[in-house]
MIKEBA-160605 format. One record per residue (C-alpha): residue number from 1; residue in one letter; x, y, z. Coordinates in Angstrom, 3 decimals. Example, Ala and Ser with C-alpha at 12.3 -4.5 7.8 and 13.67 -1.06 7.14 Angstrom:
2
<num:1	residu:A	east:12.300	north:-4.500	up:7.800>
<num:2	residu:S	east:13.670	north:-1.060	up:7.140>
% end
This chain:
132
<num:1	residu:M	east:-0.234	north:-0.057	up:-0.325>
<num:2	residu:L	east:1.448	north:3.635	up:-0.984>
<num:3	residu:T	east:1.236	north:6.380	up:1.636>
<num:4	residu:T	east:1.464	north:10.109	up:0.250>
<num:5	residu:R	east:2.291	north:12.758	up:2.845>
<num:6	residu:L	east:4.494	north:15.952	up:3.179>
<num:7	residu:L	east:7.563	north:15.356	up:4.663>
<num:8	residu:P	east:8.227	north:17.282	up:7.820>
<num:9	residu:P	east:11.393	north:19.121	up:8.097>
<num:10	residu:E	east:12.434	north:17.315	up:11.436>
<num:11	residu:E	east:12.661	north:14.023	up:8.415>
<num:12	residu:W	east:14.535	north:15.473	up:5.991>
<num:13	residu:D	east:17.516	north:13.834	up:6.776>
<num:14	residu:R	east:15.758	north:10.810	up:5.307>
<num:15	residu:L	east:16.763	north:12.513	up:1.673>
<num:16	residu:R	east:20.149	north:12.361	up:2.530>
<num:17	residu:A	east:20.784	north:9.244	up:-0.147>
<num:18	residu:I	east:18.456	north:10.665	up:-2.836>
<num:19	residu:E	east:20.035	north:13.140	up:-5.225>
<num:20	residu:P	east:19.959	north:15.960	up:-5.642>
<num:21	residu:F	east:20.068	north:16.134	up:-1.823>
<num:22	residu:A	east:23.185	north:13.358	up:-1.654>
<num:23	residu:S	east:25.110	north:15.689	up:-3.822>
<num:24	residu:K	east:23.957	north:18.919	up:-3.020>
<num:25	residu:G	east:22.457	north:19.081	up:0.356>
<num:26	residu:L	east:19.123	north:19.672	up:2.133>
<num:27	residu:P	east:17.288	north:22.575	up:1.591>
<num:28	residu:R	east:17.745	north:25.929	up:4.281>
<num:29	residu:D	east:14.534	north:27.030	up:4.859>
<num:30	residu:P	east:11.466	north:24.720	up:5.754>
<num:31	residu:A	east:9.178	north:27.776	up:5.251>
<num:32	residu:E	east:10.186	north:27.715	up:1.302>
<num:33	residu:W	east:9.977	north:23.996	up:0.780>
<num:34	residu:R	east:7.266	north:21.496	up:0.589>
<num:35	residu:I	east:8.725	north:17.787	up:-0.004>
<num:36	residu:L	east:6.065	north:15.403	up:-1.050>
<num:37	residu:V	east:6.977	north:11.638	up:-0.389>
<num:38	residu:I	east:5.510	north:8.327	up:-1.356>
<num:39	residu:E	east:6.463	north:5.404	up:1.073>
<num:40	residu:R	east:5.624	north:1.658	up:0.766>
<num:41	residu:D	east:5.664	north:0.044	up:4.244>
<num:42	residu:G	east:7.357	north:3.378	up:5.571>
<num:43	residu:Q	east:10.145	north:3.032	up:2.643>
<num:44	residu:L	east:10.613	north:6.009	up:0.678>
<num:45	residu:V	east:9.817	north:5.017	up:-3.108>
<num:46	residu:G	east:9.128	north:8.408	up:-4.273>
<num:47	residu:T	east:9.705	north:12.046	up:-3.775>
<num:48	residu:C	east:9.280	north:15.404	up:-5.425>
<num:49	residu:S	east:9.724	north:19.059	up:-4.057>
<num:50	residu:L	east:8.052	north:22.213	up:-4.636>
<num:51	residu:F	east:9.907	north:25.200	up:-3.358>
<num:52	residu:T	east:10.005	north:29.468	up:-3.947>
<num:53	residu:A	east:12.056	north:30.372	up:-6.238>
<num:54	residu:V	east:13.174	north:33.868	up:-7.035>
<num:55	residu:H	east:12.533	north:35.401	up:-10.876>
<num:56	residu:W	east:14.238	north:38.229	up:-11.523>
<num:57	residu:D	east:12.461	north:39.785	up:-14.811>
<num:58	residu:C	east:10.737	north:42.488	up:-16.255>
<num:59	residu:W	east:13.982	north:44.457	up:-17.076>
<num:60	residu:W	east:13.015	north:47.790	up:-18.778>
<num:61	residu:V	east:15.635	north:50.935	up:-19.466>
<num:62	residu:D	east:13.507	north:53.709	up:-20.902>
<num:63	residu:P	east:15.095	north:53.714	up:-25.045>
<num:64	residu:A	east:16.630	north:57.192	up:-24.698>
<num:65	residu:A	east:18.094	north:56.095	up:-21.446>
<num:66	residu:R	east:20.091	north:52.972	up:-22.773>
<num:67	residu:G	east:23.828	north:52.905	up:-22.566>
<num:68	residu:K	east:23.511	north:56.545	up:-20.925>
<num:69	residu:G	east:23.736	north:57.133	up:-16.792>
<num:70	residu:G	east:24.366	north:54.033	up:-15.784>
<num:71	residu:V	east:20.609	north:53.288	up:-15.545>
<num:72	residu:L	east:21.361	north:49.200	up:-16.091>
<num:73	residu:F	east:24.089	north:49.452	up:-13.673>
<num:74	residu:A	east:22.048	north:51.099	up:-10.759>
<num:75	residu:L	east:18.875	north:48.545	up:-11.704>
<num:76	residu:L	east:21.747	north:46.018	up:-11.301>
<num:77	residu:R	east:22.926	north:47.147	up:-7.915>
<num:78	residu:A	east:19.824	north:47.977	up:-5.944>
<num:79	residu:A	east:18.247	north:44.640	up:-7.146>
<num:80	residu:M	east:21.693	north:42.795	up:-5.837>
<num:81	residu:Q	east:21.518	north:44.739	up:-2.905>
<num:82	residu:L	east:17.703	north:43.949	up:-2.439>
<num:83	residu:L	east:18.938	north:40.297	up:-2.806>
<num:84	residu:A	east:21.382	north:40.091	up:-0.438>
<num:85	residu:T	east:19.036	north:42.122	up:2.412>
<num:86	residu:A	east:16.389	north:39.210	up:1.671>
<num:87	residu:Q	east:19.311	north:36.466	up:1.887>
<num:88	residu:I	east:18.648	north:35.102	up:-1.615>
<num:89	residu:T	east:21.220	north:33.403	up:-2.818>
<num:90	residu:T	east:19.601	north:32.020	up:-5.948>
<num:91	residu:V	east:17.664	north:33.429	up:-8.716>
<num:92	residu:Y	east:16.478	north:32.941	up:-11.673>
<num:93	residu:T	east:15.953	north:34.998	up:-15.058>
<num:94	residu:G	east:16.119	north:34.132	up:-19.132>
<num:95	residu:A	east:16.093	north:35.124	up:-22.191>
<num:96	residu:E	east:14.104	north:34.178	up:-25.198>
<num:97	residu:D	east:15.364	north:31.462	up:-27.706>
<num:98	residu:G	east:17.661	north:33.466	up:-30.410>
<num:99	residu:D	east:17.738	north:36.746	up:-28.005>
<num:100	residu:D	east:21.522	north:36.588	up:-28.025>
<num:101	residu:D	east:22.236	north:40.266	up:-27.273>
<num:102	residu:V	east:20.092	north:39.578	up:-23.539>
<num:103	residu:A	east:21.837	north:36.524	up:-23.292>
<num:104	residu:A	east:25.288	north:37.950	up:-23.606>
<num:105	residu:L	east:24.504	north:40.634	up:-21.062>
<num:106	residu:L	east:23.139	north:38.302	up:-18.395>
<num:107	residu:E	east:26.171	north:36.327	up:-19.006>
<num:108	residu:H	east:28.121	north:39.928	up:-18.581>
<num:109	residu:F	east:26.567	north:40.440	up:-15.403>
<num:110	residu:G	east:27.580	north:36.734	up:-13.991>
<num:111	residu:F	east:24.085	north:34.577	up:-14.682>
<num:112	residu:T	east:25.313	north:31.386	up:-16.252>
<num:113	residu:P	east:23.213	north:29.410	up:-18.530>
<num:114	residu:A	east:21.344	north:26.782	up:-16.796>
<num:115	residu:S	east:21.356	north:23.173	up:-18.513>
<num:116	residu:G	east:18.413	north:21.371	up:-19.626>
<num:117	residu:R	east:15.112	north:22.917	up:-20.894>
<num:118	residu:L	east:12.363	north:25.438	up:-18.840>
<num:119	residu:F	east:9.076	north:23.989	up:-18.891>
<num:120	residu:V	east:5.770	north:26.033	up:-17.410>
<num:121	residu:L	east:2.418	north:24.235	up:-16.198>
<num:122	residu:E	east:-0.087	north:26.986	up:-16.277>
<num:123	residu:M	east:-2.052	north:26.388	up:-12.819>
<num:124	residu:P	east:-5.859	north:27.028	up:-13.197>
<num:125	residu:V	east:-7.805	north:28.038	up:-10.161>
<num:126	residu:A	east:-9.377	north:24.317	up:-10.071>
<num:127	residu:Q	east:-8.019	north:21.507	up:-12.244>
<num:128	residu:E	east:-7.886	north:17.766	up:-11.979>
<num:129	residu:V	east:-4.944	north:15.685	up:-12.158>
<num:130	residu:K	east:-4.608	north:14.035	up:-14.613>
<num:131	residu:E	east:-3.150	north:10.266	up:-14.229>
<num:132	residu:A	east:-0.236	north:9.225	up:-15.731>
% end
């Protein structure tokens, strides 16, 4: 018989042998993470995690101010300070496929391309979960 439950933080040590936790460590902030587990006879047989992620987006500089007066760098510095104050250690952003100028700018600012592909699931207010 399978049991599905939210794993409480005091049991997170059970995840240490499971990737990515084995190589990257356990989450730091239980307020930001929900870890679902499936157990069979008390043994973990499946898990998935839902966590709060910070997405850095909606960069905009007036076309007349672009390349002049340091507006973009002022935005960057202020946002970095905001992230540091909130003790946020990872932030995500993106560039549209083929937008090499934005990608190069992001890399110049210290962002690194992520591996894999990004997928989005739009969640309606009420939706039945589709069986696999």
